[in-house]
N, C-alpha and C positions, 0 to 999 in steps of 0.2 A: 202537232207538238205545241205545248204552251211556251211562253217566252223564256222561262227558265231553262227548259230543255233546248230551245233554240240557241241560247247563249252557250250552254255547255257543249253542244254540237259544234258551234263556231270555234270554240277554244280547241277542241279536238282536231278539227280540220286545219286550222291555221298553225297549230303548234305553239300558240302564245301561252303565257303563264296564266293559270286560273287564279283569280283574285275574288275573294268573297265580297270585298267592298264593291268591285266592279259589277258583280252579279246583282247585288242589292241596288246599286245605282240604276242599272238598266230597268229594273222593276219599278223603282221610285219615279224615274222620268216617265215611263210608260203610263203608270198609274195617274200621274198628274195630268198628262195629255188626254187620256181617255175620260177622266172624271172632271176635267176643266177646273183644276185646282190652281191656287197660287202657291208656288213652292220656292223655298230658299234652301239651297244645297251647297255647302262648302265641301270642296273636293280637292285635297292637296295634289301637287304634282306627283305622278306615279300611281295614282289610283285608277287611271284608265278612263277618264271622263269623256274623251272624244269618241271612243268606240261606244261607250254607254249611251251618249246622246244620239248617235246615228242609228244604233240598233233600235232604241226606243222609238225614234222618229219613223223608221221603216215600218215597224210594227203598228204604230198608230195610223199611218197613212193606209196601210193594208186593212185596217179595221174602221175606216170611215172618216178619219180626220182629213179635211179637204186640202190643207196646205200648212206647212210648218216653216217658220222663219227662224234661222239660227243667227244671232247677232254677236259679233265680237268687236273688241277694241283694236286689236292688232291685225295687220294684214298677214303676218306669218301664221297666225292661228287660223285664219280663214283658209290659207293654203293647206294647213294640216288637216282640216276637216275634209277638204276636197281630195287630198292624197289618200287619206284613210279610207274614204268611200271607194275610190277606184282601185286601191291596192289590196284592201282586205274585205270590204263588204260586197262589192259587186261581183268579184270572182267566186264568192261563196253564197250568192243570193238564193241558191236553190234550197238552203236550209229554211228559208221563209216560205217555201213552196212557190217561188217565183223564178222566172227566167230573166236573162239580161234584157230581153225585149219588154217584159212586163214590169221590170223593177221601177220604182219611183224615180223620176228624173230629178237630178240635182243641178243647181246652177249657182254660179258665183257672180255677185253684182257689187261693184265698187262705185265710188264717186267718179265723176267725169274726168277729173284731173289725173286719173290712173290709166287713161286710154289715149292712144296716139291720135293726133289731129291730121287728117288726110291732107288738108290745105298746106300745112307746114311741111309735110314730106314732099308735096308737089313743088312748093317754092324752093326747097333745098335741092331737089333734083334739077330744077330749071337753072339754079345758080351753078351747080356742078357741070351741067351741059355747056355752059358758056365759058368754062375754064379748060385749059389744057392740063388734064390730070393723068396720072399714071394708071396703068391697068390694075395695079394693086388697090388703088382708091376706088375705082369703079367696081371692081370685084367685091370689095368689102361692103360697099353701099348696096350692091345687088343682094348680097347675103343678108344684110340688115333688113332690107325690104321683105325678103322671103320670110325672115324670122317674125316680122310684124304680122304677116298673114297667118303664120302657123300659131302665133300666140294670141290671135284675135285682137291685136292691138293693145294687149295688157302689158304695161311697161315692166312689171315685176319679172317677166320672163325674157327681157330684152337686154339686160345689162351687159352680158358678155359680148354679144354681136355689136352693140353700140360702141363699146370700148375699143373693139378691134377696128371698126370704121373710123372712130375719132382719132386713134393713134396713127392710122394710115394717112388721114387727112392732115394732121399736124405736121407731118414730115414734108409736105409740099405747100403749106399755106402760111409759112412764116409766123406761126403762132396765132393766126387770126381766130381760130376756133378753140383756143385754149380754155376759155370759160364756158364753152357750150356743154350743157348737161342734157341728159335724156328728158328731164322734166320740161325743158324748153320746147320739146316737140309734142307736148300733150295739149289736149283741148283747153281753150281759154274758159274762164268762168262765164263770160258773156255768152248769150245765145248765139248760135251759129247755124250753118246750113246742115241739112240732113246728110249730105255727102261728106262734109267735114267731120261730122260726129258718127260716121258709119260704124265704127267699132263699139262705141258706147251704146248706140241704139240697138246694135245686135245683141249686146249683153243684156239690155233691158228686155228684149224680145225673148231671149232664152229664159230669163227669170220668170216672165209672164207665163211660160208654158211648163214650168217646173213644179214639182210637188214639195221639194225641199230646197229652200233658198238660203245660201250662206251670204251674209252681207255684214255691214258695219253698223255701229250704234247710230251714227249720224243719219244714215239712210232710213233707218227705222223711225227715228224721231221726226224727220222731215216728212216722210210719207204719212205717218200717223196724223200729223198736224194738217198737211195739205188736203188730206181726204175729208177733213171736217170743214175746212173753209171753202172747198170747191167740190161739192158733192157730185157734180156732173163730169169731173175729170176722170181719166183712166190712169192707173198706175201699174207698174210691173207686179207689185204685190201690196196687199194691205195686211199689216200685222194682226193676226187673230190668235193663232196658236204660236206663242213667241217664247223662244229659249234664249235668254240673254247670258252668254258666257262673258267672263271678265266683267261681271255686273257691278263690281265696285267702281268701275269707271263710267257707268252709264250716266249718272247725274252730272259728272264732270264734262262729259261730251255735250250734254244739253246746255250746260253753263257756257261752253265755248260757242256753240251754235247761236245761242240767244244774245251773245255779246256782239258788239260792233268792233271790228278791228280793221284798220286801214293802214297798210304799210306804204311808206313813201316810195320804196323801191317798186311797189306794185303800180303806183301812179306813174312812175317813170316808164315802166314797161308798156302801159296803156298808151301814153303819149307817143312812144316810139312806134307802136303798132299803127296809130293814126297817121303818123308821118310816113311810114312805109306805104300805107294804102293810098294816101294823097299823092306822094311822089311818083308812084308807079302808074297812076291814072293819067288819062289824056288831059291836056291843058284845058282850063276853064277859067272864066272871069272870077277873080278873087283868090285864085290858087296861090299866087306869090305872097299875098298878105297873110293868108291862112298859114302857110308854111313858116313865115317869119314869126307869127304869134306863137305857133307851136314850139318853135326853136327857143323863143324867149321863155316860155313856160318850162320847157325842159331844163334850161339853164338854172332857173329858180329852184326847181325841184332837186336837181343834183347838188346845188349849193346847200340847200336846206338839209339834205340827207347827211352831209358832212358837218354842217354847223350845229345842228341840234345835239348830237352826242358831245361835241366840244363844249357847248354851253353848260351841259349837265354832267360833265365828266366826274365831278366830285360828289354827285348826289344820286347816282343810279342805284347803288345798294344791291341787296340780294336779288339774284335772278334777273338783274338789269331791269328792275321795275321801279319806276319813279312815280310817286303819288302826289298829285297837285295840292292836296289839302293836308299834307303831313306836317306842315309848319317848320320843316327843316331847311327850307331854301330861302335865301334872302330875296327881297323884292326886286333888286336889280337884276337878278338872274331870271326871275319870272318875266320881267320886262323885256329882256333880250329874247326869251322864248316866245313871248306874245308877239313881238315885232316880226320874228321869223314866220310864225304861223300866219300873221297878217299878210306877209308877202306872198305866201303860197295861195291864200284865198283870193287876194286881189288879182294876181296874175291868172289864176284859174277863171275868175269871173270875166276878165277881159277876153280870154280865149273863148269861153263859152258864149259870151254875148256876140262875138263876131261870127262864130259858126252858125248862130241862129239868125243872121241877117236875112231878111226876106229874099227868097229866091235862091240863096246860096246853098241851103240844105238840099235842094233838088239837084244841084250840080255835083255835090260831093259824093264819092263812092258810098254805097249803102253800108258796107262793112265798117267804114270809118265812122258813120253815124251811130252804128251799134256800139263801137268802142267809146264814142263820145258820151253816150247815155250811161255807160258803165262808169266812166270817169266822173260825170256829174253826180251820180249817186254816191260815190265815195267821197267827193268833196263836200257834199251836203252833210255827210256824217261827221266830217272833220269840223264843220261849222258847229254842230251840236257839242262836240268835244271841247270846243274853244270857249264855251260859256264861262267856266271857272277862271279863264285868263283875261276876261274882258276889262277888268278894273286896272290891269297893268299896262294897257296900251290904248291910246286915244284912237289910233287908226283902226285897231281891231274892234274897239267898242263901236266906232262909227259903222264898220262893216256889219257887225252883228245886229245893230239897230235897224239896218235896212234889209237884212237877209230875209228872203221869202221862205222861211222854214219854221217848223214848230220846234221851239226850244223848251227843254224841261230840265229841272235840276231836282230829281227825285231821290229820296233816300233808298230807293230800290236799285240804284245804279251807282257806280263810282267810276271816275275817269282816271286813266293812267297813260303813261307813255311806256311802252315796252321796247326792249332792244334785243336784236339777235345776238347770240352768244359770242360770235367771233368778230364780225365787222361792226357791231353796235349800230346796225341800221335801225332807225326808229319806226315805230308804228303807233298810231293813235288808237285808243281803245276805250270802249265803254262796257263795263261788266255788270252782270247781275249776281249778287252773292247768294241768292236763294232761288232755286228753280222748282222746288218740290210741288207747289200748287199748279204750276204750269204743266209739269209732267203728269200729275194726277188727272187734270182735266183733258189733256190732249193725247195722252198715250195709254195710261193704265186703266182709266175708269171703265171703259167699255170692252176691254179685252176678255174673251171667254176663258183664256188660259195664259198664264205667265209663269215661266220658270226662271229664276235668277240663280246663277251658279258662278263660282269662282274658287280659286285656290285660297283666297282670303276674303271672307265675306261677313263672318259672324262678329258680334260685339265682343269686347274684351271680357265682359262678365261671363260669357259662355264658358270660359276656361276654368272658372271656379268649380265647374261640374266634373272636370277631368279627373279630379282626385279620386272619386269613387267609381269612375267609369272603367269597366273591364271589357266592354263589348267593342264592336267594330265602329260604332258611331254613337253619338249622343244627340239629344234634342237641344239644339243651340238656341241662343237669342239673336235676333236679327233686327232689333229695333232701330239701329242707326241707319241701315240701308233703307229700311221702310220709310223712315222720316225724310231722308234725302230725296227719295224718289216719289214721295207723296202717296205711298201705298198703305201707310199705317192704318188709315180709317176708311178704306174702301169697303163699303157695306155689302157690295154685291158678291164678295169672295165667299164661295160656298164652304170651302175648307182650306186650311193652310198646312203645308208640310214644311217642317224646319229641321234640317239634319246637318250635322258636321261629321264627315267621315274621317277616320284616323288613318295615319300612314300605314301602308301595307308592308313596309320593310323597316329594318333596323338601322338606326343612325349611330351605331356604336363607334364609328371611326371619325365622326365629326365632333370637334371640340370647340368650345366658345371661351375665348379669353376676354375678360372684362377688366379694363385698366382703371383700377380704383383711384389711382393718383393722377389721372389725366386732368388738366385744367378744365374747369366747368365753364361752359359757354352761357354766361348770364351777366347781368349788370347788378351793381350794388345800388339798390333803391335808396339807401341812406346817404349815398354820395351825391349831394346836390351841387357840388362844386364843379364836377367834371361833366362835360356834355354827354348825353345819353348815347348818341351815335358814336362818339369817340370811344366810350367805354366798351360798346359792342365790338368795335373794330379791334381794339386791343385784346379782348377776350378771344375773339376769333383767331387772331394771329398766334396767341399763346397756345391754343389748342392745336392748331394746324402745325406749328413747329414741333410740338410733342409727337403728333402723328407721324410727321416726316422723319423724325429721329428714329422712331421704332421701325418704320418701313426701311429706312436706309441701312440700319444695323442688320436687318434680316435678309436683305435682298441685294447685297453687293454683287452677287454673281448669278442669281436666278430670278426669273420673272414669274410667270404663271400667277399673276396677282391682279385682282380687281378692287378698286377703291370707290366706294359710294359716298357722294357728298350731297348735302341738301340743296346747295345753290351753286351757280356759276362762279360767284365770288370766292367760295371755298375752293373750287377747282383751280382757279387762276393762282391763288396764293399758294396752295399745296403744290401745284405744278412747279412753281419757281423754287420752292424749298427742296423738292425732290431732285430736280435737274442739277441744282448746286451741289448735291451730295452723292449722286450716283454717277459712276464713270463707265461701267460696262453694260448698263441696263438702259433701254430706251423708255421714256415716259410718254405715253400717248394720252392726251387729255382733251376731253370734249370741250369745244369752244376755244381751245388754245392751239393745239396741234392741228386739229381738223374741226370743222364746224359741226357736222352731223354725227349722230351716234352710230349710224350704220357704217359710215366710212371708218370711224375709229375702231369699230369691231372688226371690220375686214382687215385693217392694218395689224391689229393685235393678233388675230388668228394666224397671220402669215409667219410670225416669229414669236409665238407666245412664250417660249422658254426664256427669251431675253427681253420681254415687254412687261410693263406695268400699265394698266388701263385705269384712268381716273375719269369718272363720269358723274353727272348729276341726273341723267335721264335713264339710268339703268336699274332702278329699284325693281322693275319688272320687265319681262320681255327679253332679257339677256339669258341665253341658254348655252352655256359653255360646258362641254363634257369634262369629266373629272380630270383627264390627263392635261387639259388646258388651264385648269384653275385649282391651285392648292391653297391659296390664302385669299380670304375675303375680308376687307377692312371697311368698317362703317364708322365714319368720322363722328357723327352724332345723330341721335334720334331726331327725326324731323318734326319736332314740336312746332306749333304755329308761331309765327313771328308777330308780336304785337305792333310792330311798325309796318306790317304789310298792308297794302291797299284793302284787301278783302277783310282783314281783321278790323281795320278802322271803319270800313263801311258797315260791318255788322254792329260795331260798337255804337256808331251814330244812330243806326236804326233802332237798336234796343233802348238807347237813352231816350230817343224821341218818342217811342211808343210805350214806354214803361211808366208806372206810377211809383214815385220815389218818396213821397211824404216829405219829412224834414231832413232827409239825408243831404250831406254836403256834396259838392261836385266831386271831390276826391273819393268819398265813400261810394257814390254812384258808379264812378269809373272802375273802382276796384271790384265792385259787385258784378258789373258787366263783364270785366275781364275774366272773372272766375266762371261765369256762365259760358262764355265762348270757349274757354280752355277745357271745361268739363265736356262740352259737346264734341270737342275735337279729339278726345282721347281715342275713340274707336278708329278714326281715320289715321291717326298717328300710329296706333297699334298695328293696323293692317298694312300700312306702307312699310313699317319696319319688318314685319313678317315676310312681305314680298321681297324685301332686300335680302333677308337672311336665306330666303328660298333659292338664291343663286347658287348656294352650296347644298349638297344633299339631294340631287335630282333623281338618283336611283340607288338601289341597294348596292352596298359595297363601296360607295363613294367615301373619300377620306379627305381630311384637311382641317383648317382652322378658320373660324370666324372671329375677327378681332373687333371688339366694341370699345370705342374711346369715350363714350358718354357715360361718365360715372353716375349721372343722375338716375340711371336705370337701377342702380343698387338701392337708392332711396335711404331715408332714415326715419325711424319711428320717433315719437316724442321723447322716448327714453334714450335715444341715441343709437339704438341697435339697427343693423341693416334690415330693411323691410322685405327683401327678396322680391321687389317689383319686377326683376328680370324674368321671373317665372311666367308672367303674362306674355312676355315677348319671345320666350323660348318654349312654347307649349309642347312641340313635338318631342323635344329632348326630354321634357318632364314626363310625358306620357310613358316613355319607354324606360328611362334610366334615372328618374329622380334628378339628383344634382351632380352625379359623378362626371358628367361631361362638361360641367360648367366650372371654369377655373378663374378665380379672382386674382388678377396679377397685381 
């Protein structure tokens, strides 16, 4: 049988719905793999992309492709690929002329922090054995250990058993383990023993023997790069035939990997690990002094973790990102920050100098030495971050002048302080605004085949073609993603496939309300009397109060509601407005009620009829069934913020590298702003479509999407509405024109 016949036989055997789009996708994916193409395929939720990718991969492996790597951004999508293979493809593998024994092996490989540390479990067991515990606790721990073996140490399958064990332990430990999380039992980032990394190494070994590997974007990027700088090293896989799902996040993952980020809380964890190792070791000469210096360092770090957010509490802004060069912060505040950083560095240097005392390193436990190397590496990166602060502190300036590290202040990076959403714990970070050339050289240039796919991938301009399209798909434009990933001018590409598949079902019961009278989130450029930051804050509060009033009026007695915000600042303000106006409905807000998005989702699902979920991280990845979600609110379209660190870094880079002739500084800045905003249209467009995709996941879904950003309506020069919203609601437009769009 050919692949089309195999697909139809698969549909008959499984009883799944036949979809023309899915059949076409299977053939497109297989064609790209077999002919070594570069392909860009947008496939909305409901088109059956997961099955299409796996069927095409099995077919290609069967016909000579050596190994296929499927890369995703989210872990739940990785699980979906694995479950789909074992639940649907493997039981029906005979349609390919294969048996379960001869079917291509598939393996899942994640980063090391997703696997249990054997050493930590051993230490926990030793601690428990020293205590008088109830049989309930010992039984729960035994079952937890059993579950670890069955899950091959993968923490994604251990949440329930860990929760049972932790609850049993809390009953007899006076709350000592209240803050213990499953993540605390995973492998450290620092190198460790083979025994400690048993589960992670086993996962790597399974991947090395597999024909289809499901992994994440970060692993693909790292292995691609490492294979070029260390040609003699061996890796579980080398991306050759690569399918990148959720491809719109690939360059963002690279941006994160190529940035330097050092959390103060991570430094505290490392010093605690060093203390534990030294305290539990036999006595040696210098041990007491070393412990004292480590305790002193720990005190400085803990104090700094609290002090830095306090110093900057009035300046953190959107998403808790503070930019050193923004010009919004008084010198006195910079000075306090610089002094705090200086304390961290000086205390760290004192500790590191002592630990390197001749002869002492040989007496210290080897594991403690490993942790110390990791600590020194992170402190060195903080030194580089501190360069912009040197002029505000004489002690910091003195430290930096004598620091034995290479310091740079390039326009290719920008320095920021980031803060965790709930506790405001600070992290030092150095970011790269553009990674396209790096990705071009280190990932894409030598790949025989690369397929990029996602539910939202195409440029906004692609949807101008929808007007005349009556087929199942159109030939879309993908210039934005090509540019971001450095693929645009790869000469070796033999041929390129560019396809946008349309939804296979009707969205007749999904309505969009656009609130034309909602306050606009923008500043008055002609208002030179009022501070820019204050203007934005007032505009934000007016818009969020309007949003809260609408939500409160509609949801006094019913929940089933998701609210998407562009920033944590929006979440915090809106949460307070909603709590003040709702009496019978619980408001669960990311970064306010609970820190993590996954925890917020779990709490929402338990009582969705009486819950409203307010998040900033849920524009994609939240998959709530129709019965759990009736109203989706989008506070505002996530247009780029001109005050953000990334925007300003791009602005400086363009100003520095451009030729501006006789233009004034103000004219240059306006031109550069326009260039950056124009380039960001596609990213904003796709993020908005991702957010709207939280409703309308399958045929028959119903509900309302509420848009409070009246800018989406736009205005032409003659004052008429420009219907900009049609770009952002393409699927509604494809099927129903404007009848599902209601301007309130």
